[in-house]
N, C-alpha and C positions, 0 to 999 in steps of 0.2 A: 562427752563425745559427740552427742546429738546436736547439743547446742553450738559446738564448734562447726558442725557442718551447715547448720541453718544460718549462722553468722556468715560464713564464707559464701553461701548461696545467696544471701541477701546482698552481700557486697558485689558479687557478680552481677545481679539483677540490676542494681543501681548504676554500675558502671556501663552496663548496656543500655539502660534507658537515658543515661546522659549523652552517649555518642548516637542516639537515634537521629536527634534531628539533623546532624550533618547528613547522615545517609538519606533521610526524607528529602532534603534540600537538593541533594545530587540526583536522586530519583526524579524529582520535578523537573529540574534542568534538562534531564535527558528525555522526558516525555515531550517537553516543549520543543527541543531541537527535533526530535523525531517527527513530531507534528508539522513543523515547518518543511522537512524535507519530503514528507509525504505529499503536502500541498503543492510543493514546486514540481514534484514528479507527477501529479495529476495534472496541473497547468501545462507542463511540456507535453504531456501525452494528448490532451484535448487540442493542443496546436497542432501537433503532427497529424492527428486523426482529421482535423479540419482541412488541413492542406491536401492530404492524400485524397479525402472525398471530393474537393474542389477539382483537382485535376482530374480524377475519375470520371467525374460529371461532364468535364469538358471534352473527353474523348469522343469523336465523331464516327460512329460504327455505321457504315453504309449497309442498305438492305441487300439481301442476297439477290443475285440475278434471277429473274423469273418468278419473283415472289417469294420464293423459299418455303412454300407450304407443302412440300412433299412429305406424305406419310409413309411412303415405302409400301404401298398397297400391292404392286406387283402387275396390275393391269395398266398397259399403256394407253 
């Protein structure tokens, strides 16, 4: 009875080992695809960041009238 269990367990392990390369190849493909998508997302994010930064730096903000240095001291 015990030998039958070991034989069945050995067959199960051999079957799992034979199917493992297929699972490994699929995993590698998903890792590559995910890496490419992350790289594209980073590139798009950098382009958007640079565009926003350039536009923000081109905004001309005039100085406040009278110098704008009021500290609210209370004495006129």
